[in-house]
All heavy atoms as an XYZ file, in Angstrom:
1050
protein
N     188.191    239.044     89.701
C     186.883    239.664     89.643
C     187.064    241.156     89.714
O     187.644    241.684     90.646
C     186.037    239.165     90.831
C     184.680    239.805     90.918
S     183.750    238.964     92.216
C     182.756    240.304     92.767
N     186.570    241.837     88.712
C     186.694    243.291     88.666
C     185.288    243.885     88.580
O     184.813    244.207     87.510
C     187.567    243.719     87.478
C     187.873    245.195     87.536
O     187.573    245.871     88.511
N     188.502    245.673     86.482
N     184.621    243.948     89.708
C     183.244    244.445     89.696
C     183.145    245.758     90.433
O     184.003    246.083     91.283
C     182.310    243.417     90.322
O     182.653    243.234     91.683
N     182.122    246.474     90.169
C     181.923    247.764     90.838
C     181.390    247.561     92.255
O     180.865    246.494     92.582
C     180.943    248.600     90.024
O     179.623    248.054     90.132
N     181.541    248.584     93.048
C     181.007    248.545     94.412
C     179.496    248.284     94.373
O     178.978    247.478     95.155
C     181.309    249.842     95.161
C     180.746    249.957     96.559
C     181.281    248.852     97.453
C     181.044    251.330     97.142
N     178.824    248.912     93.424
C     177.380    248.698     93.286
C     177.085    247.221     93.049
O     176.179    246.650     93.669
C     176.818    249.542     92.141
C     175.358    249.310     91.869
C     174.858    250.072     90.656
C     173.418    249.710     90.394
N     172.934    250.234     89.130
N     177.832    246.588     92.129
C     177.616    245.182     91.837
C     177.857    244.313     93.058
O     177.087    243.366     93.322
C     178.520    244.707     90.711
C     178.170    245.331     89.345
O     177.046    245.840     89.202
O     179.030    245.288     88.461
N     178.925    244.597     93.785
C     179.264    243.781     94.955
C     178.217    243.924     96.049
O     177.777    242.931     96.628
C     180.660    244.160     95.461
C     181.772    243.628     94.570
C     183.136    244.033     95.048
N     183.446    245.327     94.446
C     183.916    246.381     95.109
N     184.185    246.294     96.377
N     184.141    247.501     94.476
N     177.813    245.150     96.323
C     176.791    245.370     97.357
C     175.454    244.782     96.945
O     174.739    244.208     97.767
C     176.652    246.860     97.674
C     177.818    247.495     98.405
C     177.569    248.991     98.610
C     178.087    246.798     99.736
N     175.127    244.903     95.668
C     173.852    244.355     95.175
C     173.845    242.837     95.315
O     172.844    242.258     95.736
C     173.625    244.790     93.718
O     173.507    246.236     93.692
C     172.350    244.179     93.156
N     174.948    242.186     94.984
C     175.012    240.720     95.119
C     174.843    240.310     96.587
O     174.117    239.375     96.903
C     176.332    240.191     94.581
C     176.411    238.681     94.660
C     177.689    238.096     94.075
O     178.491    238.843     93.461
O     177.889    236.873     94.244
N     175.523    241.012     97.482
C     175.426    240.691     98.905
C     173.999    240.900     99.419
O     173.453    240.048    100.135
C     176.421    241.516     99.696
N     173.391    242.032     99.070
C     172.051    242.320     99.553
C     171.053    241.316     98.971
O     170.160    240.843     99.682
C     171.651    243.751     99.200
C     170.262    244.191     99.693
C     170.164    244.116    101.218
C     169.923    245.586     99.199
N     171.216    240.956     97.702
C     170.320    239.991     97.089
C     170.399    238.655     97.818
O     169.375    237.991     98.064
C     170.682    239.825     95.614
C     169.639    239.014     94.870
O     168.454    239.437     94.822
O     169.996    237.947     94.341
N     171.595    238.268     98.218
C     171.765    237.018     98.963
C     171.086    237.082    100.327
O     170.460    236.125    100.789
C     173.235    236.666     99.110
C     173.438    235.228     99.539
O     173.153    234.330     98.731
O     173.859    235.021    100.690
N     171.206    238.241    100.999
C     170.540    238.396    102.308
C     169.017    238.422    102.103
O     168.279    237.833    102.919
C     171.017    239.663    102.989
C     172.488    239.666    103.360
C     172.918    238.580    104.336
O     172.048    238.027    105.055
O     174.117    238.280    104.408
N     168.545    239.081    101.071
C     167.091    239.062    100.765
C     166.626    237.630    100.549
O     165.552    237.245    101.012
C     166.813    239.851     99.481
C     166.754    241.355     99.575
C     166.864    242.126     98.421
C     166.549    242.042    100.781
C     166.795    243.509     98.451
C     166.493    243.422    100.817
C     166.607    244.152     99.647
O     166.515    245.524     99.676
N     167.420    236.842     99.830
C     167.043    235.451     99.546
C     166.936    234.633    100.833
O     165.967    233.903    101.036
C     168.066    234.821     98.600
C     167.774    233.381     98.229
C     168.856    232.861     97.292
C     168.611    231.409     96.946
N     169.712    230.890     96.104
N     167.914    234.791    101.713
C     167.883    234.077    102.992
C     166.690    234.511    103.832
O     165.980    233.681    104.420
C     169.183    234.328    103.758
N     166.452    235.814    103.889
C     165.292    236.330    104.634
C     163.989    235.702    104.116
O     163.165    235.241    104.909
C     165.208    237.848    104.486
C     165.658    238.702    105.629
C     165.682    240.168    105.204
C     164.827    238.504    106.852
N     163.816    235.725    102.828
C     162.584    235.175    102.233
C     162.467    233.680    102.509
O     161.378    233.201    102.876
C     162.578    235.451    100.724
N     163.563    232.931    102.356
C     163.527    231.489    102.581
C     163.190    231.172    104.028
O     162.335    230.305    104.299
C     164.870    230.871    102.182
N     163.809    231.861    104.958
C     163.584    231.569    106.380
C     162.173    232.012    106.800
O     161.526    231.353    107.607
C     164.674    232.198    107.228
C     166.081    231.714    106.890
C     167.202    232.410    107.275
C     166.271    230.539    106.133
C     168.482    231.973    106.961
C     167.556    230.090    105.824
C     168.650    230.814    106.217
O     169.904    230.373    105.876
N     161.695    233.081    106.213
C     160.300    233.523    106.508
C     159.301    232.491    105.989
O     158.291    232.234    106.643
C     160.043    234.895    105.893
C     160.652    236.019    106.678
C     160.422    237.369    106.004
N     160.942    238.428    106.832
C     161.374    239.601    106.357
N     161.313    239.842    105.044
N     161.838    240.516    107.164
N     159.561    231.914    104.831
C     158.666    230.884    104.293
C     158.644    229.656    105.199
O     157.577    229.055    105.391
C     159.090    230.463    102.876
C     158.911    231.523    101.837
C     157.462    231.770    101.486
C     157.368    232.786    100.360
N     156.023    233.161    100.045
N     159.769    229.280    105.752
C     159.813    228.158    106.689
C     158.963    228.477    107.913
O     158.165    227.641    108.361
C     161.279    227.840    107.095
C     161.330    226.852    108.255
C     162.054    227.283    105.885
N     159.072    229.678    108.418
C     158.292    230.094    109.585
C     156.800    230.126    109.250
O     155.954    229.698    110.059
C     158.789    231.467    110.112
C     160.212    231.287    110.705
C     157.832    232.029    111.158
C     160.936    232.591    110.948
N     156.451    230.618    108.066
C     155.038    230.626    107.640
C     154.480    229.197    107.600
O     153.345    228.982    107.997
C     154.903    231.244    106.258
C     155.015    232.739    106.207
C     154.984    233.265    104.769
O     154.482    232.561    103.869
O     155.507    234.377    104.548
N     155.275    228.253    107.131
C     154.795    226.887    106.953
C     154.775    226.108    108.256
O     153.854    225.334    108.518
C     155.680    226.154    105.925
C     155.183    224.770    105.589
C     155.939    224.191    104.405
C     155.328    222.878    103.954
N     155.902    222.457    102.666
N     155.832    226.246    109.071
C     155.977    225.392    110.259
C     155.772    226.138    111.587
O     155.894    225.524    112.644
C     157.369    224.753    110.262
C     157.617    223.850    109.073
C     158.444    224.238    108.052
C     156.972    222.629    108.967
C     158.672    223.430    106.943
C     157.191    221.791    107.871
C     158.033    222.202    106.858
N     155.512    227.439    111.506
C     155.362    228.208    112.744
C     156.701    228.781    113.200
O     157.725    228.597    112.545
N     156.704    229.491    114.313
C     157.916    230.179    114.778
C     158.938    229.217    115.412
O     159.211    229.260    116.609
C     157.387    231.193    115.796
C     156.160    230.548    116.335
C     155.570    229.777    115.184
N     159.466    228.322    114.584
C     160.385    227.286    115.098
C     161.802    227.801    115.126
O     162.203    228.668    114.329
C     160.297    225.992    114.231
C     160.653    226.270    112.767
C     158.932    225.345    114.373
C     160.826    225.032    111.929
N     162.553    227.244    116.060
C     163.979    227.531    116.128
C     164.697    226.556    115.224
O     164.245    225.443    115.097
C     164.452    227.384    117.564
C     163.827    228.439    118.476
C     164.266    228.261    119.871
N     165.704    228.617    119.924
C     166.320    228.999    121.018
N     165.677    229.057    122.147
N     167.572    229.298    120.988
N     165.776    226.941    114.614
C     166.474    228.192    114.746
C     166.009    229.280    113.788
O     166.509    230.390    113.847
C     167.929    227.817    114.454
C     167.798    226.733    113.415
C     166.553    225.972    113.814
N     165.051    228.988    112.941
C     164.645    229.935    111.905
C     164.148    231.253    112.455
O     164.475    232.323    111.949
C     163.615    229.303    110.958
C     164.193    228.161    110.175
C     164.102    226.873    110.643
C     164.855    228.403    108.995
C     164.664    225.818    109.935
C     165.437    227.358    108.272
C     165.347    226.059    108.743
N     163.373    231.203    113.521
C     162.810    232.415    114.101
C     163.926    233.340    114.619
O     163.805    234.552    114.548
C     161.746    232.090    115.165
C     162.354    231.532    116.434
C     160.867    233.306    115.445
N     165.005    232.752    115.112
C     166.118    233.556    115.611
C     166.966    234.099    114.454
O     167.354    235.272    114.445
C     167.025    232.719    116.519
C     166.295    232.171    117.698
O     165.520    231.239    117.544
N     166.516    232.721    118.865
N     167.233    233.253    113.494
C     168.150    233.657    112.413
C     167.490    234.594    111.442
O     168.145    235.450    110.857
C     168.781    232.405    111.768
C     169.702    231.754    112.814
C     169.546    232.767    110.497
C     170.444    230.542    112.347
N     166.165    234.536    111.281
C     165.504    235.471    110.390
C     165.706    236.906    110.885
O     165.883    237.813    110.098
C     164.008    235.115    110.170
C     163.146    235.507    111.350
C     163.478    235.757    108.903
N     165.732    237.095    112.196
C     165.985    238.430    112.754
C     167.402    238.862    112.449
O     167.647    240.034    112.129
C     165.724    238.426    114.255
C     164.277    238.204    114.632
C     164.061    238.062    116.119
O     164.979    238.356    116.899
O     162.945    237.662    116.509
N     168.350    237.947    112.545
C     169.736    238.275    112.221
C     169.898    238.635    110.739
O     170.604    239.590    110.404
C     170.656    237.092    112.568
N     169.191    237.903    109.885
C     169.279    238.217    108.449
C     168.728    239.615    108.158
O     169.246    240.340    107.305
C     168.545    237.169    107.622
C     169.116    235.768    107.713
C     170.516    235.620    107.125
O     171.053    236.545    106.513
O     171.081    234.519    107.307
N     167.699    240.015    108.882
C     167.162    241.374    108.710
C     168.210    242.406    109.125
O     168.359    243.442    108.476
C     165.878    241.531    109.508
N     168.941    242.124    110.187
C     170.022    243.031    110.615
C     171.136    243.073    109.579
O     171.718    244.134    109.321
C     170.586    242.632    111.982
C     169.611    242.918    113.134
C     170.271    242.734    114.485
N     170.799    241.385    114.717
C     170.108    240.376    115.192
N     168.829    240.537    115.506
N     170.682    239.190    115.391
N     171.410    241.940    108.960
C     172.464    241.899    107.915
C     172.041    242.758    106.724
O     172.860    243.527    106.200
C     172.683    240.472    107.434
C     173.204    239.552    108.484
N     173.439    238.217    108.245
C     173.527    239.758    109.781
C     173.890    237.661    109.343
N     173.945    238.567    110.290
N     170.801    242.620    106.322
C     170.300    243.448    105.197
C     170.400    244.917    105.579
O     170.809    245.755    104.765
C     168.875    243.066    104.849
N     170.049    245.267    106.824
C     170.122    246.669    107.248
C     171.549    247.186    107.206
O     171.797    248.363    106.833
C     169.519    246.811    108.662
N     172.515    246.359    107.597
C     173.926    246.788    107.547
C     174.328    247.099    106.093
O     175.030    248.082    105.841
C     174.821    245.709    108.148
N     173.908    246.238    105.173
C     174.217    246.487    103.757
C     173.477    247.725    103.253
O     174.046    248.525    102.501
C     173.857    245.259    102.933
C     174.795    244.065    103.167
C     174.181    242.803    102.581
C     176.178    244.313    102.562
N     172.238    247.898    103.645
C     171.470    249.059    103.203
C     172.141    250.357    103.645
O     172.091    251.348    102.922
C     170.029    248.958    103.702
C     169.172    247.908    103.016
C     167.864    247.698    103.765
C     168.926    248.266    101.572
N     172.768    250.345    104.801
C     173.464    251.561    105.254
C     174.635    251.896    104.311
O     174.934    253.069    104.105
C     173.955    251.416    106.691
O     175.040    250.514    106.769
N     175.253    250.870    103.740
C     176.327    251.119    102.767
C     175.764    251.670    101.477
O     176.393    252.544    100.833
C     177.133    249.832    102.503
C     177.958    249.336    103.676
C     178.541    247.952    103.365
C     179.071    250.325    104.058
N     174.620    251.162    101.032
C     173.979    251.723     99.828
C     173.737    253.220    100.048
O     174.007    254.039     99.171
C     172.652    251.024     99.557
C     172.778    249.726     98.805
C     173.049    248.540     99.464
C     172.624    249.696     97.426
C     173.148    247.345     98.770
C     172.758    248.508     96.727
C     173.013    247.320     97.400
N     173.227    253.553    101.221
C     172.945    254.960    101.532
C     174.242    255.786    101.576
O     174.320    256.847    100.992
C     172.210    255.051    102.872
C     171.770    256.457    103.224
C     170.983    256.505    104.505
O     170.264    255.543    104.816
O     171.098    257.505    105.219
N     175.231    255.273    102.263
C     176.510    256.000    102.423
C     177.150    256.298    101.069
O     177.723    257.368    100.870
C     177.467    255.193    103.305
C     178.791    255.921    103.547
C     179.716    255.158    104.478
N     179.002    254.821    105.700
C     179.181    253.699    106.383
N     180.062    252.796    105.987
N     178.509    253.470    107.501
N     177.081    255.357    100.159
C     177.719    255.534     98.847
C     176.764    256.048     97.783
O     177.144    256.139     96.615
C     178.353    254.213     98.416
C     179.640    253.912     99.164
C     179.633    253.172    100.331
C     180.855    254.435     98.710
C     180.810    252.930    101.039
C     182.050    254.182     99.401
C     181.991    253.437    100.564
O     183.169    253.195    101.264
N     175.525    256.352     98.142
C     174.572    256.912     97.171
C     174.198    255.940     96.065
O     173.987    256.352     94.927
N     174.099    254.666     96.399
C     173.774    253.651     95.429
C     172.296    253.313     95.545
O     171.812    253.084     96.650
C     174.610    252.369     95.651
C     176.097    252.706     95.483
C     174.211    251.258     94.684
C     177.052    251.596     95.923
N     171.539    253.287     94.444
C     170.123    252.946     94.485
C     169.956    251.508     95.041
O     170.695    250.605     94.669
C     169.655    253.025     93.048
C     170.706    253.744     92.304
C     171.979    253.578     93.072
N     168.945    251.357     95.897
C     168.689    250.053     96.523
C     167.863    249.193     95.567
O     166.809    249.620     95.088
C     167.940    250.233     97.850
C     167.538    248.893     98.451
C     168.777    251.048     98.831
N     168.342    247.979     95.291
C     167.576    247.099     94.396
C     166.333    246.561     95.095
O     166.293    246.455     96.334
C     168.556    245.967     94.097
C     169.490    245.948     95.261
C     169.578    247.373     95.744
N     165.367    246.226     94.289
C     164.122    245.661     94.800
C     164.365    244.238     95.304
O     165.173    243.480     94.744
C     163.124    245.616     93.636
C     161.783    245.051     93.985
C     160.850    244.983     92.792
O     161.176    245.550     91.739
O     159.818    244.323     92.909
N     163.654    243.885     96.353
C     163.671    242.516     96.882
C     162.614    241.700     96.144
O     161.427    241.867     96.377
C     163.402    242.525     98.383
C     163.386    241.141     98.995
O     163.617    240.149     98.278
O     163.154    241.057    100.226
N     163.066    240.823     95.258
C     162.147    240.007     94.449
C     162.005    238.604     95.020
O     161.313    237.766     94.430
C     162.646    239.941     93.014
C     162.729    241.275     92.320
C     163.283    241.149     90.916
N     164.310    240.121     90.810
C     165.633    240.336     90.815
N     166.071    241.565     90.884
N     166.489    239.347     90.729
N     162.662    238.276     96.115
C     162.694    236.899     96.594
C     161.408    236.387     97.233
O     161.130    235.197     97.130
C     163.853    236.703     97.566
C     165.143    236.609     96.790
C     166.113    237.570     96.682
C     165.575    235.535     95.991
N     167.106    237.133     95.853
C     166.815    235.877     95.425
C     165.047    234.270     95.703
C     167.537    235.025     94.587
C     165.760    233.426     94.853
C     166.978    233.804     94.307
N     160.602    237.219     97.925
C     159.425    236.625     98.567
C     158.520    235.809     97.646
O     157.937    234.813     98.055
C     158.703    237.831     99.159
C     159.814    238.817     99.434
C     160.765    238.621     98.284
N     158.406    236.227     96.400
C     157.559    235.492     95.449
C     158.298    234.336     94.784
O     157.687    233.545     94.055
C     157.051    236.432     94.347
C     156.291    237.644     94.834
C     157.195    238.786     95.263
O     158.262    238.995     94.650
O     156.847    239.479     96.256
N     159.606    234.240     94.984
C     160.407    233.262     94.251
C     160.829    232.051     95.067
O     161.425    231.134     94.515
C     161.647    233.951     93.691
C     161.323    234.994     92.653
C     162.482    235.899     92.300
N     163.598    235.171     91.726
C     164.800    235.712     91.550
N     165.023    236.969     91.860
N     165.780    234.994     91.024
N     160.568    232.042     96.359
C     160.992    230.906     97.194
C     159.796    230.231     97.810
O     158.747    230.839     98.008
C     161.989    231.331     98.294
C     163.278    231.866     97.719
C     161.380    232.332     99.229
N     159.966    228.938     98.084
C     158.952    228.177     98.790
C     159.639    227.419     99.925
O     160.852    227.149     99.862
C     158.239    227.167     97.864
O     159.228    226.309     97.300
C     157.470    227.870     96.761
N     158.870    227.045    100.889
C     159.436    226.274    102.016
C     159.572    224.815    101.607
O     158.729    224.273    100.888
C     158.513    226.400    103.236
N     160.618    224.156    102.100
C     160.749    222.709    101.857
C     159.616    221.940    102.530
O     158.859    222.513    103.331
C     162.102    222.385    102.516
C     162.844    223.682    102.554
C     161.778    224.733    102.742
N     159.522    220.665    102.246
C     158.425    219.848    102.764
C     158.584    219.496    104.246
O     157.582    219.240    104.923
C     158.309    218.538    101.964
C     157.852    218.801    100.523
O     157.118    219.780    100.320
O     158.241    218.029     99.650
N     159.808    219.448    104.748
C     160.025    219.090    106.132
C     160.976    220.069    106.790
O     161.759    220.761    106.095
C     160.627    217.669    106.269
O     161.964    217.683    105.737
C     159.783    216.614    105.552
N     160.969    220.080    108.117
C     161.907    220.927    108.846
C     163.334    220.461    108.592
O     164.243    221.286    108.427
C     161.581    220.945    110.356
C     162.653    221.653    111.152
C     160.219    221.577    110.598
N     163.525    219.131    108.520
C     164.879    218.617    108.250
C     165.396    219.119    106.904
O     166.546    219.546    106.774
C     164.897    217.100    108.277
C     166.291    216.516    108.053
C     166.331    215.005    108.076
O     165.378    214.355    108.554
O     167.323    214.458    107.595
N     164.552    219.109    105.871
C     164.948    219.609    104.545
C     165.246    221.111    104.637
O     166.178    221.606    103.987
C     163.863    219.377    103.521
C     163.710    217.937    103.089
C     162.560    217.748    102.120
O     162.260    218.671    101.342
O     161.950    216.660    102.158
N     164.474    221.831    105.432
C     164.701    223.271    105.601
C     166.051    223.510    106.245
O     166.799    224.414    105.811
C     163.571    223.884    106.436
N     166.393    222.714    107.237
C     167.709    222.851    107.908
C     168.823    222.512    106.934
O     169.849    223.203    106.885
C     167.772    221.972    109.141
S     166.698    222.530    110.476
N     168.660    221.446    106.153
C     169.693    221.054    105.175
C     169.874    222.163    104.143
O     171.010    222.524    103.796
C     169.300    219.730    104.501
C     170.383    219.197    103.598
C     170.098    217.784    103.115
N     170.263    216.824    104.231
C     169.250    216.214    104.856
N     168.019    216.396    104.478
N     169.486    215.381    105.843
N     168.780    222.720    103.652
C     168.870    223.827    102.675
C     169.555    225.044    103.289
O     170.349    225.730    102.631
C     167.478    224.228    102.199
O     166.926    223.218    101.396
N     169.268    225.290    104.552
C     169.880    226.440    105.244
C     171.389    226.231    105.397
O     172.157    227.193    105.242
C     169.205    226.657    106.594
N     171.797    225.016    105.705
C     173.247    224.731    105.795
C     173.900    225.045    104.455
O     174.938    225.738    104.401
C     173.505    223.255    106.210
C     174.960    222.855    105.966
C     173.124    223.045    107.694
N     173.332    224.545    103.376
C     173.888    224.803    102.047
C     173.914    226.303    101.712
O     174.882    226.805    101.158
C     173.103    224.036    100.978
C     173.243    222.532    101.089
C     172.247    221.772    100.223
O     171.559    222.385     99.368
O     172.162    220.544    100.409
N     172.841    226.996    102.089
C     172.764    228.435    101.821
C     173.829    229.198    102.586
O     174.445    230.127    102.052
C     171.377    228.964    102.170
N     174.083    228.823    103.830
C     175.096    229.510    104.622
C     176.506    229.220    104.099
O     177.347    230.122    104.072
C     174.986    229.138    106.100
C     173.699    229.609    106.777
C     173.507    231.117    106.839
O     174.513    231.862    106.771
O     172.349    231.553    106.990
N     176.745    228.013    103.609
C     178.042    227.686    103.009
C     178.231    228.505    101.738
O     179.313    229.112    101.520
C     178.157    226.168    102.730
C     178.269    225.404    104.066
C     179.339    225.853    101.812
C     178.118    223.910    103.956
N     177.213    228.594    100.904
C     177.261    229.418     99.696
C     177.472    230.884    100.062
O     178.225    231.598     99.382
C     176.006    229.258     98.877
C     175.868    227.884     98.242
O     176.851    227.124     98.215
O     174.741    227.573     97.794
N     176.817    231.336    101.111
C     176.930    232.716    101.575
C     178.361    233.044    101.962
O     178.902    234.105    101.578
C     175.947    232.916    102.747
C     175.962    234.313    103.294
O     176.694    234.581    104.217
N     175.132    235.176    102.749
N     179.005    232.145    102.692
C     180.404    232.382    103.100
C     181.304    232.455    101.890
O     182.193    233.317    101.829
C     180.866    231.280    104.057
C     180.202    231.341    105.409
S     180.789    230.055    106.544
C     180.543    228.550    105.635
N     181.106    231.567    100.920
C     181.924    231.591     99.701
C     181.699    232.914     98.944
O     182.661    233.492     98.417
C     181.587    230.410     98.828
N     180.469    233.355     98.891
C     180.195    234.636     98.215
C     180.957    235.775     98.916
O     181.589    236.587     98.263
C     178.698    234.921     98.211
C     178.365    236.296     97.611
S     176.720    236.908     98.074
C     176.961    237.210     99.835
N     180.877    235.820    100.260
C     181.568    236.874    100.976
C     183.095    236.780    100.788
O     183.746    237.808    100.661
C     181.173    236.908    102.444
C     179.839    237.582    102.641
C     178.786    236.931    103.259
C     179.632    238.884    102.179
C     177.554    237.555    103.408
C     178.409    239.516    102.336
C     177.368    238.839    102.949
O     176.157    239.465    103.093
N     183.648    235.574    100.741
C     185.088    235.436    100.466
C     185.417    236.049     99.110
O     186.402    236.811     98.991
C     185.486    233.951    100.445
C     185.550    233.324    101.815
O     185.614    234.063    102.829
O     185.524    232.081    101.884
N     184.596    235.749     98.138
C     184.850    236.290     96.780
C     184.692    237.811     96.736
O     185.517    238.530     96.154
C     183.859    235.616     95.803
C     184.102    235.905     94.370
C     183.224    235.063     93.452
N     181.879    234.798     93.912
C     180.882    235.689     93.946
N     181.101    236.909     93.519
N     179.686    235.343     94.367
N     183.629    238.319     97.394
C     183.409    239.767     97.406
C     184.511    240.503     98.159
O     184.964    241.563     97.738
C     182.036    240.100     98.021
C     180.840    239.619     97.234
C     179.543    239.949     97.961
C     180.809    240.198     95.813
N     184.954    239.898     99.259
C     186.037    240.533    100.025
C     187.321    240.628     99.211
O     188.060    241.615     99.318
C     186.286    239.765    101.326
C     185.300    240.117    102.428
C     185.282    239.045    103.509
C     185.645    241.489    103.031
N     187.591    239.624     98.388
C     188.804    239.637     97.565
C     188.791    240.801     96.578
O     189.853    241.251     96.120
C     188.955    238.313     96.822
N     187.616    241.320     96.252
C     187.475    242.396     95.287
C     187.138    243.734     95.922
O     186.810    244.688     95.230
C     186.404    242.025     94.270
N     187.201    243.814     97.266
C     186.720    245.018     97.947
C     187.857    245.726     98.674
O     188.337    245.234     99.707
C     185.604    244.637     98.960
O     184.521    244.049     98.234
C     185.106    245.846     99.713
N     188.265    246.893     98.196
C     189.304    247.667     98.869
C     188.761    248.614     99.953
O     189.516    249.012    100.828
C     189.957    248.437     97.730
C     188.860    248.646     96.739
C     187.975    247.414     96.856
N     187.496    248.991     99.866
C     186.947    250.002    100.777
C     186.900    249.468    102.199
O     186.206    248.474    102.474
C     185.531    250.418    100.349
C     185.447    250.984     98.939
C     185.269    249.937     97.838
O     185.232    248.725     98.141
O     185.182    250.336     96.663
N     187.605    250.099    103.153
C     187.682    249.583    104.519
C     186.334    249.413    105.205
O     186.095    248.404    105.899
C     188.554    250.606    105.269
C     189.338    251.304    104.200
C     188.448    251.279    102.985
N     185.450    250.387    105.045
C     184.135    250.290    105.725
C     183.289    249.173    105.130
O     182.614    248.439    105.855
C     183.391    251.622    105.681
C     183.173    252.166    104.282
O     183.926    251.789    103.339
O     182.254    252.982    104.112
N     183.375    248.976    103.832
C     182.629    247.894    103.174
C     183.231    246.562    103.568
O     182.497    245.614    103.885
C     182.641    248.070    101.634
C     181.920    246.899    100.960
C     181.981    249.412    101.264
N     184.554    246.456    103.626
C     185.222    245.226    104.039
C     184.777    244.827    105.458
O     184.508    243.664    105.702
C     186.756    245.362    104.021
C     187.337    245.384    102.606
C     188.847    245.334    102.674
N     189.313    244.095    103.263
C     189.394    242.933    102.620
N     189.021    242.869    101.352
N     189.825    241.852    103.232
N     184.715    245.807    106.331
C     184.325    245.519    107.733
C     182.927    244.914    107.777
O     182.692    243.915    108.452
C     184.400    246.815    108.546
C     184.329    246.629    110.031
C     184.686    247.884    110.817
N     184.299    249.148    110.215
C     185.125    249.979    109.531
N     186.389    249.664    109.365
N     184.676    251.102    109.012
N     181.984    245.472    107.047
C     180.608    244.935    107.031
C     180.611    243.521    106.424
O     180.018    242.608    106.988
C     179.644    245.868    106.275
C     178.296    245.220    106.048
C     179.466    247.189    107.049
N     181.276    243.358    105.299
C     181.305    242.028    104.653
C     181.968    241.006    105.546
O     181.512    239.849    105.637
C     182.022    242.107    103.300
C     181.378    243.003    102.231
C     182.198    242.968    100.938
C     179.918    242.663    101.969
N     183.044    241.368    106.215
C     183.721    240.445    107.142
C     182.797    240.049    108.293
O     182.747    238.883    108.708
C     185.002    241.072    107.678
C     186.105    241.085    106.640
C     187.310    241.954    107.030
O     187.224    242.688    108.049
O     188.323    241.909    106.287
N     182.057    241.024    108.832
C     181.135    240.751    109.927
C     180.031    239.784    109.472
O     179.639    238.878    110.206
C     180.527    242.036    110.472
C     181.508    242.851    111.258
O     182.567    242.364    111.677
N     181.205    244.137    111.445
N     179.522    240.009    108.266
C     178.461    239.143    107.765
C     178.954    237.737    107.481
O     178.295    236.750    107.794
C     177.816    239.762    106.518
C     177.124    241.115    106.746
C     176.557    241.652    105.440
C     176.090    241.044    107.840
N     180.170    237.637    106.925
C     180.768    236.318    106.699
C     180.970    235.599    108.029
O     180.679    234.411    108.158
C     182.100    236.469    105.961
C     182.768    235.117    105.723
C     184.125    235.253    105.090
N     185.007    236.025    105.945
C     186.229    236.420    105.609
N     186.705    236.138    104.423
N     186.977    237.114    106.432
N     181.451    236.309    109.021
C     181.675    235.716    110.346
C     180.372    235.200    110.957
O     180.334    234.128    111.561
C     182.316    236.715    111.298
O     183.620    236.997    110.884
N     179.309    235.967    110.809
C     177.999    235.538    111.337
C     177.562    234.254    110.689
O     177.087    233.326    111.355
C     176.953    236.646    111.154
N     177.722    234.163    109.375
C     177.374    232.918    108.667
C     178.215    231.759    109.149
O     177.719    230.687    109.443
C     177.526    233.093    107.151
O     176.468    233.870    106.648
N     179.520    231.974    109.213
C     180.460    230.908    109.544
C     180.363    230.493    111.037
O     180.315    229.304    111.334
C     181.899    231.373    109.232
C     182.963    230.340    109.545
C     184.351    230.916    109.412
N     184.522    232.001    110.367
C     185.076    233.186    110.060
N     185.508    233.438    108.863
N     185.182    234.128    110.965
N     180.353    231.474    111.905
C     180.494    231.180    113.335
C     179.165    230.955    114.072
O     179.185    230.334    115.129
C     181.241    232.318    114.025
C     182.631    232.533    113.439
O     183.191    231.572    112.868
O     183.142    233.663    113.541
N     178.074    231.436    113.512
C     176.800    231.286    114.200
C     175.759    230.549    113.371
O     175.258    229.510    113.767
C     176.283    232.665    114.658
C     177.148    233.275    115.732
C     176.563    234.508    116.341
N     176.498    235.677    115.469
C     177.543    236.477    115.188
N     178.710    236.232    115.688
N     177.397    237.528    114.435
N     175.408    231.078    112.212
C     174.308    230.516    111.440
C     174.587    229.088    110.979
O     173.740    228.204    111.166
C     173.994    231.373    110.241
C     173.588    232.772    110.610
N     173.145    233.677    109.683
C     173.560    233.443    111.790
C     172.869    234.820    110.250
N     173.144    234.694    111.554
N     175.739    228.858    110.381
C     176.072    227.513    109.895
C     176.017    226.498    111.037
O     175.388    225.456    110.896
C     177.431    227.503    109.213
C     177.885    226.139    108.691
C     176.919    225.600    107.652
C     179.302    226.254    108.102
N     176.656    226.808    112.136
C     176.669    225.877    113.266
C     175.277    225.605    113.808
O     174.928    224.481    114.158
C     177.581    226.418    114.359
C     179.031    226.396    113.988
C     179.908    226.967    115.048
N     181.299    226.994    114.601
C     182.255    227.661    115.187
N     182.010    228.331    116.291
N     183.483    227.626    114.719
N     174.478    226.672    113.861
C     173.110    226.517    114.356
C     172.293    225.613    113.445
O     171.578    224.709    113.919
C     172.451    227.907    114.496
O     173.211    228.678    115.419
C     171.024    227.792    114.979
N     172.406    225.806    112.156
C     171.641    224.974    111.216
C     172.200    223.545    111.167
O     171.435    222.599    111.005
C     171.606    225.584    109.818
C     170.684    226.756    109.713
C     171.105    227.984    109.251
C     169.339    226.646    110.087
C     170.237    229.055    109.127
C     168.452    227.712    109.970
C     168.914    228.924    109.508
N     173.486    223.360    111.364
C     174.045    222.018    111.459
C     173.500    221.285    112.659
O     173.163    220.087    112.576
C     175.577    222.065    111.486
C     176.191    222.418    110.148
C     177.697    222.615    110.195
O     178.234    222.941    111.280
O     178.325    222.491    109.109
N     173.371    221.982    113.804
C     172.768    221.354    114.991
C     171.316    220.987    114.740
O     170.793    220.004    115.276
C     172.859    222.301    116.196
C     174.212    222.317    116.857
C     174.179    222.998    118.210
N     173.703    224.354    118.186
C     174.487    225.426    118.001
N     175.767    225.291    117.806
N     173.954    226.640    118.001
N     170.652    221.777    113.948
C     169.242    221.529    113.607
C     169.068    220.177    112.890
O     168.016    219.551    112.980
C     168.779    222.689    112.710
S     167.168    222.581    111.977
N     170.135    219.740    112.215
C     170.080    218.439    111.501
C     170.314    217.229    112.384
O     170.081    216.120    111.976
C     171.141    218.429    110.385
C     170.804    219.258    109.165
C     171.982    219.330    108.219
C     169.576    218.711    108.462
N     170.766    217.455    113.606
C     171.141    216.316    114.471
C     170.210    216.179    115.649
O     169.518    216.982    116.067
C     172.572    216.448    114.981
C     173.560    216.522    113.848
N     173.800    215.475    113.010
C     174.310    217.536    113.390
C     174.692    215.841    112.114
N     175.006    217.081    112.320
């Protein structure tokens, strides 16, 4: 993969925007239920970490188009299952982006976000299914 820093950061931010929108839709439909109410705050922090890189590197911030593009699943169980899949996809995306990222500060942020998905979010959503 030979992509520009702008492309890599845009892909990561778009994925965080998607997660934020999806988890907010679940909260809108089912109320402030756990774990969504906790993880939506974490996703906002993830987006903020990426936004700081856009600023540092002078890259224009892409528009968040996800709020109009996602809907909540019919049940909380389906929402948890979708969240598990989304976190697995998120980790794979970060693995791929890290393989193409030489910038130490960008790597650090991407590694932290991948770790949050792997070590906290995925496990939390898996517990939500049981």
